[in-house]
C-alpha positions as protocol buffer text, in pm:
chain_id: "A"
residue {
  index: 1
  type: MET
  ca { x: -3 y: 0 z: 0 }
}
residue {
  index: 2
  type: THR
  ca { x: 127 y: 346 z: -82 }
}
residue {
  index: 3
  type: SER
  ca { x: 16 y: 703 z: 24 }
}
residue {
  index: 4
  type: SER
  ca { x: 158 y: 1041 z: 109 }
}
residue {
  index: 5
  type: LEU
  ca { x: 336 y: 1217 z: 392 }
}
residue {
  index: 6
  type: ARG
  ca { x: 523 y: 1537 z: 431 }
}
residue {
  index: 7
  type: ILE
  ca { x: 859 y: 1633 z: 582 }
}
residue {
  index: 8
  type: THR
  ca { x: 812 y: 1892 z: 859 }
}
residue {
  index: 9
  type: ALA
  ca { x: 1163 y: 1941 z: 993 }
}
residue {
  index: 10
  type: LEU
  ca { x: 1535 y: 1876 z: 903 }
}
residue {
  index: 11
  type: THR
  ca { x: 1819 y: 1906 z: 1150 }
}
residue {
  index: 12
  type: LEU
  ca { x: 2205 y: 1874 z: 1112 }
}
residue {
  index: 13
  type: TYR
  ca { x: 2428 y: 1804 z: 1404 }
}
residue {
  index: 14
  type: PRO
  ca { x: 2788 y: 1899 z: 1297 }
}
residue {
  index: 15
  type: VAL
  ca { x: 2935 y: 1779 z: 1616 }
}
residue {
  index: 16
  type: LYS
  ca { x: 2806 y: 1468 z: 1780 }
}
residue {
  index: 17
  type: SER
  ca { x: 2591 y: 1532 z: 2091 }
}
residue {
  index: 18
  type: MET
  ca { x: 2609 y: 1916 z: 2059 }
}
residue {
  index: 19
  type: ARG
  ca { x: 2313 y: 2133 z: 1964 }
}
residue {
  index: 20
  type: GLY
  ca { x: 2175 y: 2076 z: 1630 }
}
residue {
  index: 21
  type: ILE
  ca { x: 2082 y: 2334 z: 1338 }
}
residue {
  index: 22
  type: ASP
  ca { x: 1738 y: 2328 z: 1201 }
}
residue {
  index: 23
  type: VAL
  ca { x: 1758 y: 2383 z: 820 }
}
residue {
  index: 24
  type: THR
  ca { x: 1501 y: 2414 z: 538 }
}
residue {
  index: 25
  type: GLN
  ca { x: 1707 y: 2180 z: 314 }
}
residue {
  index: 26
  type: GLY
  ca { x: 1999 y: 1950 z: 296 }
}
residue {
  index: 27
  type: THR
  ca { x: 2212 y: 1746 z: 71 }
}
residue {
  index: 28
  type: LEU
  ca { x: 2172 y: 1361 z: 74 }
}
residue {
  index: 29
  type: THR
  ca { x: 2479 y: 1133 z: 85 }
}
residue {
  index: 30
  type: PRO
  ca { x: 2499 y: 759 z: 185 }
}
residue {
  index: 31
  type: ARG
  ca { x: 2672 y: 877 z: 515 }
}
residue {
  index: 32
  type: GLY
  ca { x: 2392 y: 1102 z: 606 }
}
residue {
  index: 33
  type: LEU
  ca { x: 2324 y: 1477 z: 549 }
}
residue {
  index: 34
  type: VAL
  ca { x: 2621 y: 1676 z: 440 }
}
residue {
  index: 35
  type: HIS
  ca { x: 2792 y: 1816 z: 762 }
}
residue {
  index: 36
  type: ASP
  ca { x: 2601 y: 1575 z: 995 }
}
residue {
  index: 37
  type: ARG
  ca { x: 2814 y: 1440 z: 1277 }
}
residue {
  index: 38
  type: ARG
  ca { x: 3132 y: 1557 z: 1112 }
}
residue {
  index: 39
  type: PHE
  ca { x: 3321 y: 1599 z: 1436 }
}
residue {
  index: 40
  type: MET
  ca { x: 3313 y: 1440 z: 1778 }
}
residue {
  index: 41
  type: VAL
  ca { x: 3443 y: 1512 z: 2122 }
}
residue {
  index: 42
  type: VAL
  ca { x: 3684 y: 1264 z: 2296 }
}
residue {
  index: 43
  type: ARG
  ca { x: 3883 y: 1236 z: 2614 }
}
residue {
  index: 44
  type: GLU
  ca { x: 4260 y: 1238 z: 2604 }
}
residue {
  index: 45
  type: ASP
  ca { x: 4254 y: 870 z: 2596 }
}
residue {
  index: 46
  type: GLY
  ca { x: 4036 y: 870 z: 2282 }
}
residue {
  index: 47
  type: ARG
  ca { x: 3717 y: 764 z: 2455 }
}
residue {
  index: 48
  type: PHE
  ca { x: 3418 y: 927 z: 2287 }
}
residue {
  index: 49
  type: VAL
  ca { x: 3200 y: 1166 z: 2478 }
}
residue {
  index: 50
  type: THR
  ca { x: 2835 y: 1228 z: 2440 }
}
residue {
  index: 51
  type: GLN
  ca { x: 2552 y: 1383 z: 2652 }
}
residue {
  index: 52
  type: ARG
  ca { x: 2523 y: 1056 z: 2846 }
}
residue {
  index: 53
  type: ASP
  ca { x: 2826 y: 1153 z: 3045 }
}
residue {
  index: 54
  type: VAL
  ca { x: 2868 y: 1528 z: 2963 }
}
residue {
  index: 55
  type: PRO
  ca { x: 2509 y: 1676 z: 2946 }
}
residue {
  index: 56
  type: LYS
  ca { x: 2641 y: 2036 z: 2900 }
}
residue {
  index: 57
  type: LEU
  ca { x: 2724 y: 1934 z: 2528 }
}
residue {
  index: 58
  type: ALA
  ca { x: 2358 y: 2032 z: 2479 }
}
residue {
  index: 59
  type: LEU
  ca { x: 2452 y: 2386 z: 2559 }
}
residue {
  index: 60
  type: VAL
  ca { x: 2715 y: 2440 z: 2283 }
}
residue {
  index: 61
  type: ARG
  ca { x: 2558 y: 2584 z: 1974 }
}
residue {
  index: 62
  type: THR
  ca { x: 2678 y: 2509 z: 1633 }
}
residue {
  index: 63
  type: ALA
  ca { x: 2655 y: 2710 z: 1311 }
}
residue {
  index: 64
  type: LEU
  ca { x: 2789 y: 2656 z: 963 }
}
residue {
  index: 65
  type: GLU
  ca { x: 2999 y: 2907 z: 786 }
}
residue {
  index: 66
  type: HIS
  ca { x: 3188 y: 2883 z: 460 }
}
residue {
  index: 67
  type: GLU
  ca { x: 3523 y: 2762 z: 607 }
}
residue {
  index: 68
  type: GLY
  ca { x: 3391 y: 2552 z: 894 }
}
residue {
  index: 69
  type: VAL
  ca { x: 3176 y: 2507 z: 1191 }
}
residue {
  index: 70
  type: VAL
  ca { x: 3140 y: 2770 z: 1456 }
}
residue {
  index: 71
  type: LEU
  ca { x: 3094 y: 2655 z: 1822 }
}
residue {
  index: 72
  type: SER
  ca { x: 2972 y: 2895 z: 2072 }
}
residue {
  index: 73
  type: ARG
  ca { x: 2823 y: 2905 z: 2438 }
}
residue {
  index: 74
  type: GLU
  ca { x: 2699 y: 3195 z: 2627 }
}
residue {
  index: 75
  type: ASP
  ca { x: 2974 y: 3335 z: 2848 }
}
residue {
  index: 76
  type: PHE
  ca { x: 3238 y: 3143 z: 2674 }
}
residue {
  index: 77
  type: GLY
  ca { x: 3250 y: 3303 z: 2344 }
}
residue {
  index: 78
  type: ARG
  ca { x: 3302 y: 3117 z: 2024 }
}
residue {
  index: 79
  type: THR
  ca { x: 3556 y: 2931 z: 1824 }
}
residue {
  index: 80
  type: GLN
  ca { x: 3575 y: 2805 z: 1459 }
}
residue {
  index: 81
  type: VAL
  ca { x: 3644 y: 2437 z: 1357 }
}
residue {
  index: 82
  type: PRO
  ca { x: 3785 y: 2435 z: 998 }
}
residue {
  index: 83
  type: PHE
  ca { x: 3629 y: 2168 z: 765 }
}
residue {
  index: 84
  type: ASP
  ca { x: 3954 y: 2036 z: 645 }
}
residue {
  index: 85
  type: ARG
  ca { x: 4223 y: 2068 z: 897 }
}
residue {
  index: 86
  type: LYS
  ca { x: 4549 y: 1970 z: 700 }
}
residue {
  index: 87
  type: GLU
  ca { x: 4746 y: 1818 z: 988 }
}
residue {
  index: 88
  type: GLY
  ca { x: 4698 y: 1690 z: 1336 }
}
residue {
  index: 89
  type: ARG
  ca { x: 4787 y: 1394 z: 1562 }
}
residue {
  index: 90
  type: THR
  ca { x: 4623 y: 1059 z: 1495 }
}
residue {
  index: 91
  type: VAL
  ca { x: 4362 y: 955 z: 1762 }
}
residue {
  index: 92
  type: HIS
  ca { x: 4234 y: 600 z: 1776 }
}
residue {
  index: 93
  type: THR
  ca { x: 3886 y: 591 z: 1920 }
}
residue {
  index: 94
  type: ARG
  ca { x: 3550 y: 392 z: 1894 }
}
residue {
  index: 95
  type: VAL
  ca { x: 3187 y: 484 z: 1835 }
}
residue {
  index: 96
  type: TRP
  ca { x: 3047 y: 200 z: 2038 }
}
residue {
  index: 97
  type: GLY
  ca { x: 3182 y: -115 z: 1883 }
}
residue {
  index: 98
  type: ASP
  ca { x: 3327 y: 50 z: 1564 }
}
residue {
  index: 99
  type: ALA
  ca { x: 3708 y: 127 z: 1571 }
}
residue {
  index: 100
  type: CYS
  ca { x: 3774 y: 464 z: 1407 }
}
residue {
  index: 101
  type: VAL
  ca { x: 4095 y: 654 z: 1312 }
}
residue {
  index: 102
  type: THR
  ca { x: 4052 y: 1025 z: 1362 }
}
residue {
  index: 103
  type: THR
  ca { x: 4255 y: 1340 z: 1346 }
}
residue {
  index: 104
  type: ASP
  ca { x: 4284 y: 1578 z: 1647 }
}
residue {
  index: 105
  type: GLN
  ca { x: 4163 y: 1929 z: 1577 }
}
residue {
  index: 106
  type: GLY
  ca { x: 4433 y: 2109 z: 1791 }
}
residue {
  index: 107
  type: ASP
  ca { x: 4518 y: 2232 z: 2133 }
}
residue {
  index: 108
  type: GLU
  ca { x: 4336 y: 2562 z: 2097 }
}
residue {
  index: 109
  type: LEU
  ca { x: 4003 y: 2392 z: 2029 }
}
residue {
  index: 110
  type: SER
  ca { x: 4078 y: 2151 z: 2313 }
}
residue {
  index: 111
  type: ARG
  ca { x: 4127 y: 2444 z: 2558 }
}
residue {
  index: 112
  type: TRP
  ca { x: 3797 y: 2607 z: 2450 }
}
residue {
  index: 113
  type: LEU
  ca { x: 3601 y: 2277 z: 2466 }
}
residue {
  index: 114
  type: THR
  ca { x: 3729 y: 2186 z: 2812 }
}
residue {
  index: 115
  type: ALA
  ca { x: 3639 y: 2546 z: 2946 }
}
residue {
  index: 116
  type: ALA
  ca { x: 3292 y: 2564 z: 2762 }
}
residue {
  index: 117
  type: LEU
  ca { x: 3195 y: 2230 z: 2890 }
}
residue {
  index: 118
  type: GLU
  ca { x: 3340 y: 2300 z: 3246 }
}
residue {
  index: 119
  type: SER
  ca { x: 3515 y: 1966 z: 3242 }
}
residue {
  index: 120
  type: THR
  ca { x: 3768 y: 1874 z: 3506 }
}
residue {
  index: 121
  type: ASN
  ca { x: 3934 y: 1656 z: 3244 }
}
residue {
  index: 122
  type: PRO
  ca { x: 4078 y: 1775 z: 2917 }
}
residue {
  index: 123
  type: LEU
  ca { x: 3855 y: 1729 z: 2605 }
}
residue {
  index: 124
  type: ARG
  ca { x: 3951 y: 1715 z: 2259 }
}
residue {
  index: 125
  type: LEU
  ca { x: 3776 y: 1750 z: 1910 }
}
residue {
  index: 126
  type: VAL
  ca { x: 3838 y: 1498 z: 1626 }
}
residue {
  index: 127
  type: ALA
  ca { x: 3740 y: 1447 z: 1270 }
}
residue {
  index: 128
  type: MET
  ca { x: 3752 y: 1110 z: 1084 }
}
residue {
  index: 129
  type: ALA
  ca { x: 4097 y: 1078 z: 938 }
}
residue {
  index: 130
  type: HIS
  ca { x: 4135 y: 1136 z: 560 }
}
residue {
  index: 131
  type: GLY
  ca { x: 4074 y: 825 z: 365 }
}
residue {
  index: 132
  type: PHE
  ca { x: 3948 y: 622 z: 660 }
}
residue {
  index: 133
  type: GLU
  ca { x: 3623 y: 425 z: 623 }
}
residue {
  index: 134
  type: ARG
  ca { x: 3450 y: 349 z: 946 }
}
residue {
  index: 135
  type: PRO
  ca { x: 3341 y: -8 z: 949 }
}
residue {
  index: 136
  type: GLN
  ca { x: 2961 y: -94 z: 962 }
}
residue {
  index: 137
  type: GLY
  ca { x: 2909 y: -241 z: 1312 }
}
residue {
  index: 138
  type: LYS
  ca { x: 2553 y: -344 z: 1238 }
}
residue {
  index: 139
  type: ALA
  ca { x: 2593 y: -495 z: 908 }
}
residue {
  index: 140
  type: ASP
  ca { x: 2313 y: -755 z: 976 }
}
residue {
  index: 141
  type: LEU
  ca { x: 2059 y: -466 z: 1015 }
}
residue {
  index: 142
  type: LEU
  ca { x: 2204 y: -208 z: 791 }
}
residue {
  index: 143
  type: GLY
  ca { x: 2402 y: -381 z: 529 }
}
residue {
  index: 144
  type: GLU
  ca { x: 2776 y: -416 z: 501 }
}
residue {
  index: 145
  type: ASP
  ca { x: 2815 y: -127 z: 231 }
}
residue {
  index: 146
  type: ASN
  ca { x: 2633 y: 136 z: 453 }
}
residue {
  index: 147
  type: ARG
  ca { x: 2868 y: 376 z: 619 }
}
residue {
  index: 148
  type: THR
  ca { x: 2838 y: 673 z: 865 }
}
residue {
  index: 149
  type: VAL
  ca { x: 3070 y: 929 z: 1006 }
}
residue {
  index: 150
  type: PHE
  ca { x: 3008 y: 964 z: 1388 }
}
residue {
  index: 151
  type: ALA
  ca { x: 2629 y: 880 z: 1412 }
}
residue {
  index: 152
  type: ASP
  ca { x: 2575 y: 596 z: 1651 }
}
residue {
  index: 153
  type: ALA
  ca { x: 2486 y: 360 z: 1378 }
}
residue {
  index: 154
  type: ALA
  ca { x: 2252 y: 466 z: 1084 }
}
residue {
  index: 155
  type: PRO
  ca { x: 2316 y: 761 z: 856 }
}
residue {
  index: 156
  type: PHE
  ca { x: 1964 y: 905 z: 918 }
}
residue {
  index: 157
  type: LEU
  ca { x: 1717 y: 904 z: 1205 }
}
residue {
  index: 158
  type: VAL
  ca { x: 1354 y: 954 z: 1096 }
}
residue {
  index: 159
  type: THR
  ca { x: 1094 y: 1058 z: 1355 }
}
residue {
  index: 160
  type: ASN
  ca { x: 703 y: 1109 z: 1326 }
}
residue {
  index: 161
  type: ARG
  ca { x: 525 y: 1408 z: 1461 }
}
residue {
  index: 162
  type: ALA
  ca { x: 223 y: 1191 z: 1561 }
}
residue {
  index: 163
  type: SER
  ca { x: 447 y: 967 z: 1780 }
}
residue {
  index: 164
  type: LEU
  ca { x: 560 y: 1280 z: 1982 }
}
residue {
  index: 165
  type: ASP
  ca { x: 205 y: 1403 z: 2016 }
}
residue {
  index: 166
  type: ARG
  ca { x: 106 y: 1048 z: 2142 }
}
residue {
  index: 167
  type: LEU
  ca { x: 400 y: 1065 z: 2391 }
}
residue {
  index: 168
  type: ASN
  ca { x: 314 y: 1398 z: 2513 }
}
residue {
  index: 169
  type: THR
  ca { x: -51 y: 1306 z: 2569 }
}
residue {
  index: 170
  type: ALA
  ca { x: 74 y: 1017 z: 2796 }
}
residue {
  index: 171
  type: LEU
  ca { x: 299 y: 1247 z: 2973 }
}
residue {
  index: 172
  type: ALA
  ca { x: 35 y: 1492 z: 3050 }
}
residue {
  index: 173
  type: ALA
  ca { x: -188 y: 1211 z: 3174 }
}
residue {
  index: 174
  type: GLY
  ca { x: 81 y: 1115 z: 3432 }
}
residue {
  index: 175
  type: GLY
  ca { x: 122 y: 1458 z: 3547 }
}
residue {
  index: 176
  type: HIS
  ca { x: 456 y: 1527 z: 3343 }
}
residue {
  index: 177
  type: ASP
  ca { x: 562 y: 1818 z: 3133 }
}
residue {
  index: 178
  type: ALA
  ca { x: 561 y: 1780 z: 2745 }
}
residue {
  index: 179
  type: VAL
  ca { x: 883 y: 1742 z: 2551 }
}
residue {
  index: 180
  type: PRO
  ca { x: 994 y: 1887 z: 2231 }
}
residue {
  index: 181
  type: MET
  ca { x: 1117 y: 1683 z: 1932 }
}
residue {
  index: 182
  type: ASN
  ca { x: 1491 y: 1789 z: 2003 }
}
residue {
  index: 183
  type: ARG
  ca { x: 1485 y: 1529 z: 2294 }
}
residue {
  index: 184
  type: PHE
  ca { x: 1524 y: 1262 z: 2028 }
}
residue {
  index: 185
  type: ARG
  ca { x: 1772 y: 1449 z: 1804 }
}
residue {
  index: 186
  type: PRO
  ca { x: 1633 y: 1330 z: 1454 }
}
residue {
  index: 187
  type: ASN
  ca { x: 1744 y: 1428 z: 1108 }
}
residue {
  index: 188
  type: ILE
  ca { x: 1411 y: 1414 z: 941 }
}
residue {
  index: 189
  type: VAL
  ca { x: 1071 y: 1462 z: 1089 }
}
residue {
  index: 190
  type: VAL
  ca { x: 749 y: 1352 z: 900 }
}
residue {
  index: 191
  type: GLU
  ca { x: 390 y: 1394 z: 945 }
}
residue {
  index: 192
  type: GLY
  ca { x: 105 y: 1184 z: 794 }
}
residue {
  index: 193
  type: LEU
  ca { x: 163 y: 860 z: 969 }
}
residue {
  index: 194
  type: PRO
  ca { x: -33 y: 739 z: 1283 }
}
residue {
  index: 195
  type: ALA
  ca { x: 144 y: 743 z: 1610 }
}
residue {
  index: 196
  type: PHE
  ca { x: 444 y: 488 z: 1607 }
}
residue {
  index: 197
  type: GLY
  ca { x: 337 y: 412 z: 1245 }
}
residue {
  index: 198
  type: GLU
  ca { x: 694 y: 474 z: 1137 }
}
residue {
  index: 199
  type: HIS
  ca { x: 780 y: 121 z: 1267 }
}
residue {
  index: 200
  type: GLN
  ca { x: 558 y: -43 z: 999 }
}
residue {
  index: 201
  type: GLN
  ca { x: 724 y: 140 z: 710 }
}
residue {
  index: 202
  type: THR
  ca { x: 1014 y: 5 z: 497 }
}
residue {
  index: 203
  type: THR
  ca { x: 1048 y: 293 z: 246 }
}
residue {
  index: 204
  type: LEU
  ca { x: 993 y: 665 z: 220 }
}
residue {
  index: 205
  type: ALA
  ca { x: 1045 y: 806 z: -124 }
}
residue {
  index: 206
  type: SER
  ca { x: 1008 y: 1110 z: -340 }
}
residue {
  index: 207
  type: ASP
  ca { x: 1071 y: 1133 z: -730 }
}
residue {
  index: 208
  type: ASP
  ca { x: 1440 y: 1221 z: -647 }
}
residue {
  index: 209
  type: TYR
  ca { x: 1538 y: 1006 z: -351 }
}
residue {
  index: 210
  type: ALA
  ca { x: 1442 y: 702 z: -140 }
}
residue {
  index: 211
  type: LEU
  ca { x: 1510 y: 621 z: 229 }
}
residue {
  index: 212
  type: ARG
  ca { x: 1499 y: 265 z: 361 }
}
residue {
  index: 213
  type: LEU
  ca { x: 1373 y: 244 z: 726 }
}
residue {
  index: 214
  type: HIS
  ca { x: 1562 y: -48 z: 882 }
}
residue {
  index: 215
  type: TYR
  ca { x: 1468 y: -81 z: 1257 }
}
residue {
  index: 216
  type: PRO
  ca { x: 1338 y: 111 z: 1557 }
}
residue {
  index: 217
  type: CYS
  ca { x: 1583 y: 347 z: 1731 }
}
residue {
  index: 218
  type: GLN
  ca { x: 1630 y: 230 z: 2083 }
}
residue {
  index: 219
  type: ARG
  ca { x: 1631 y: 533 z: 2314 }
}
residue {
  index: 220
  type: CYS
  ca { x: 1866 y: 602 z: 2610 }
}
residue {
  index: 221
  type: ILE
  ca { x: 1892 y: 842 z: 2904 }
}
residue {
  index: 222
  type: VAL
  ca { x: 1966 y: 1136 z: 2673 }
}
residue {
  index: 223
  type: THR
  ca { x: 1596 y: 1166 z: 2624 }
}
residue {
  index: 224
  type: THR
  ca { x: 1569 y: 1290 z: 2991 }
}
residue {
  index: 225
  type: ILE
  ca { x: 1808 y: 1594 z: 2935 }
}
residue {
  index: 226
  type: ASP
  ca { x: 1644 y: 1915 z: 2856 }
}
residue {
  index: 227
  type: GLN
  ca { x: 1837 y: 2048 z: 2558 }
}
residue {
  index: 228
  type: ASP
  ca { x: 1808 y: 2409 z: 2659 }
}
residue {
  index: 229
  type: SER
  ca { x: 1932 y: 2364 z: 3032 }
}
residue {
  index: 230
  type: ALA
  ca { x: 2130 y: 2034 z: 2999 }
}
residue {
  index: 231
  type: LEU
  ca { x: 1940 y: 1936 z: 3327 }
}
residue {
  index: 232
  type: LYS
  ca { x: 1823 y: 1574 z: 3364 }
}
residue {
  index: 233
  type: ASN
  ca { x: 1466 y: 1502 z: 3456 }
}
residue {
  index: 234
  type: PRO
  ca { x: 1467 y: 1378 z: 3828 }
}
residue {
  index: 235
  type: ARG
  ca { x: 1178 y: 1141 z: 3732 }
}
residue {
  index: 236
  type: HIS
  ca { x: 1360 y: 998 z: 3434 }
}
residue {
  index: 237
  type: GLU
  ca { x: 1090 y: 1131 z: 3192 }
}
residue {
  index: 238
  type: PRO
  ca { x: 1011 y: 1096 z: 2918 }
}
residue {
  index: 239
  type: TYR
  ca { x: 1220 y: 770 z: 2918 }
}
residue {
  index: 240
  type: ARG
  ca { x: 984 y: 588 z: 3162 }
}
residue {
  index: 241
  type: THR
  ca { x: 669 y: 681 z: 2999 }
}
residue {
  index: 242
  type: LEU
  ca { x: 803 y: 604 z: 2647 }
}
residue {
  index: 243
  type: THR
  ca { x: 903 y: 258 z: 2780 }
}
residue {
  index: 244
  type: SER
  ca { x: 557 y: 172 z: 2878 }
}
residue {
  index: 245
  type: LEU
  ca { x: 404 y: 321 z: 2564 }
}
residue {
  index: 246
  type: ASN
  ca { x: 639 y: 195 z: 2290 }
}
residue {
  index: 247
  type: SER
  ca { x: 905 y: -49 z: 2384 }
}
residue {
  index: 248
  type: ILE
  ca { x: 1138 y: -239 z: 2137 }
}
residue {
  index: 249
  type: PRO
  ca { x: 973 y: -566 z: 2042 }
}
residue {
  index: 250
  type: GLY
  ca { x: 1110 y: -836 z: 2278 }
}
residue {
  index: 251
  type: LYS
  ca { x: 1284 y: -571 z: 2508 }
}
residue {
  index: 252
  type: ASP
  ca { x: 1018 y: -452 z: 2755 }
}
residue {
  index: 253
  type: ARG
  ca { x: 1257 y: -218 z: 2926 }
}
residue {
  index: 254
  type: SER
  ca { x: 1391 y: -58 z: 2619 }
}
residue {
  index: 255
  type: PRO
  ca { x: 1178 y: 235 z: 2471 }
}
residue {
  index: 256
  type: ALA
  ca { x: 1173 y: 302 z: 2087 }
}
residue {
  index: 257
  type: PHE
  ca { x: 1128 y: 627 z: 1913 }
}
residue {
  index: 258
  type: GLY
  ca { x: 1195 y: 686 z: 1537 }
}
residue {
  index: 259
  type: GLN
  ca { x: 1354 y: 460 z: 1272 }
}
residue {
  index: 260
  type: ASN
  ca { x: 1714 y: 417 z: 1169 }
}
residue {
  index: 261
  type: ALA
  ca { x: 1739 y: 474 z: 792 }
}
residue {
  index: 262
  type: THR
  ca { x: 1982 y: 463 z: 499 }
}
residue {
  index: 263
  type: LEU
  ca { x: 1977 y: 626 z: 157 }
}
residue {
  index: 264
  type: VAL
  ca { x: 1899 y: 386 z: -125 }
}
residue {
  index: 265
  type: ARG
  ca { x: 1858 y: 644 z: -403 }
}
residue {
  index: 266
  type: GLY
  ca { x: 1928 y: 1010 z: -452 }
}
residue {
  index: 267
  type: GLU
  ca { x: 2286 y: 1071 z: -354 }
}
residue {
  index: 268
  type: GLY
  ca { x: 2369 y: 1436 z: -395 }
}
residue {
  index: 269
  type: HIS
  ca { x: 1992 y: 1547 z: -429 }
}
residue {
  index: 270
  type: THR
  ca { x: 1842 y: 1793 z: -196 }
}
residue {
  index: 271
  type: ILE
  ca { x: 1581 y: 1709 z: 69 }
}
residue {
  index: 272
  type: ARG
  ca { x: 1356 y: 1993 z: 182 }
}
residue {
  index: 273
  type: VAL
  ca { x: 1105 y: 2071 z: 455 }
}
residue {
  index: 274
  type: GLY
  ca { x: 764 y: 2035 z: 268 }
}
residue {
  index: 275
  type: ASP
  ca { x: 871 y: 1755 z: 50 }
}
residue {
  index: 276
  type: LEU
  ca { x: 584 y: 1508 z: -11 }
}
residue {
  index: 277
  type: LEU
  ca { x: 689 y: 1147 z: 18 }
}
residue {
  index: 278
  type: ARG
  ca { x: 541 y: 813 z: -80 }
}
residue {
  index: 279
  type: LYS
  ca { x: 530 y: 555 z: 196 }
}
residue {
  index: 280
  type: LYS
  ca { x: 541 y: 167 z: 170 }
}
residue {
  index: 281
  type: ASP
  ca { x: 416 y: -42 z: 446 }
}
residue {
  index: 282
  type: SER
  ca { x: 627 y: -329 z: 554 }
}
residue {
  index: 283
  type: ILE
  ca { x: 333 y: -567 z: 570 }
}
């Protein structure tokens, strides 16, 4: 069965776990939207850092300029990360189970990051080393040929506006505050599906491009972090409500929100807010 739905929001995250940039259009590549998760914060030993252990990453704003990404935080000023740093020491790190070879972005950026994130341990910024291809750690789910930069697993995360509305209805019924879509850090938001209907889709397509939706995105404690204040919800919401409302099949204590997706057609094409898509059910 096929029918139509619409893209309502697009977001880029130039640095993994920092604040995203809402855009009206983006360029599609097999590794995700151009400039998405291009950089990542690591500790001096190379261990990658996210909001799970440094919530204040949410407070660092990102902006795209011609020559690089600008990072800023109120009271800490701003700094620029060049897109193509020519040299830097090699840092071996991992994104979950995937071993990555990266290039350090320099001491000046390290000092700014460490201060802006109010960290007691030095932090550094890395980019994927030139010519390095990150291995696909979920080849059984995403295919061996699919690649990402620093996203957790899949190149794209697609979420559904109706699912957020359903979650917020349940939160209100439990006496909790509603949450915005940025708690789930999607790249693409759609409307036109029933609540959690994204889990029953295999393909979203326009005349120019097509995305394959592979499996539900298992959510973590980052959903409890207010992206404007970096404070964690003391009641662990919306994680708890989402767990009871929409858990991963076979994993009753693991909530799902959104679908991990890959590009199957349309490399180099532009995706826009307002695009009408055809959907195909998995049944």
